[in-house]
N, C-alpha and C positions, 0 to 999 in steps of 0.2 A: 504494500500500500504506500501511496505517496506520503512523504513527510510533511509537505506543505503545498500550497496552491501552485508554486512554480516548479516543483519537482517533476521529473518524468514519470508518467503513468505506466505501470506494468503492461507490457504487450502492445504498446503504441510505438510505431516506428516513425521517427520524425524526419529521417533522411533515407527514404526507401531505395534511392539509387546509389547510396554509399558515397565514398570519397571519389572525387574526380580522378580519372586515369592519369598516370604520371606522364605519358607521352604528350600531353597538352600543356605541361608546365615548361618553363624556360629550361630548367635543369634536364627534364626529360628530352626536350628537343636537342639540346647540346649533346647529351649522352648518345642519342641515336645517330647524330651526325658524326660523332667521333668513332662510331663503330663501322661507318662506311669506309670504303677503300678508294684510292685514287686509280688512275688508268692502269698502273702496273700491278694493282692488287694489294698494295701495302695499306694497312688501316691508317686512317688519319691520326688516331691516338698514338700510334708508334711514330709517325712523322713528327708530331708536335713534341713528344717527349724526347726524341732523338735531338731535335733542334734545341730544346732546353738544356740538354747535357752538353751539346757543342758550345752553347753560349757560356755555360759555367766553366768549361775547360779554357775558354778564351779570357776568363777573368770577370765576366759580367756578374757583379755583386748581387743583383736582383735575382738572377738565375740560380746562383749559389744559395742564396737565402731560401728561395722556393724549394729547391731540392732538399736542403737541410730540414726545412719545416715539414716536408712530406715524409722524410725518412725518420727523423728523430722527434717530430712534434714541435709545437711552438714552445719557446722558452717560458719558464714559469714567471708569472707576473707577481711582483710583491707590492702590497699596498700597505702604506704606513698610516696610522691614525693616532691621535693623541686622546688619551682618556678611555674610559669604558662606556659602552652603550648599554644602558639599563632600560628595562621595560620594552615598550613597543618601538622597534627600530624606525618604522616609518614615521611615527609621531615625533621621535627624536630628531630625525633628519628634517622634517618639515619645520619644527620649532627652531632649529639652528639656522634655517634659511628664511625665516619670517622677516620681511623688510621692516615691519613695524616693531619688531622685538618683543612680541607677546610671548 
């Protein structure tokens, strides 16, 4: 049984067609295009990544960084803060940025 008036009712499907198919998203279209091959039969994915490696070998720092991030993951980001946050974090942040100082 529903907990309140806005809860989903048992047995009622609100999205009968389900999630949209991935091939209609930008990521899906790019993924499909990368799987295609050029005239010689080489997949575009291989062409792109071969070019990236060539650029890195020539010293292109952006290519080196991209390869490093893909192989090793992004470097850990450290965040410094002063003091402790007690209670509701959102209320704390909002109170710290209140222009009227309330």
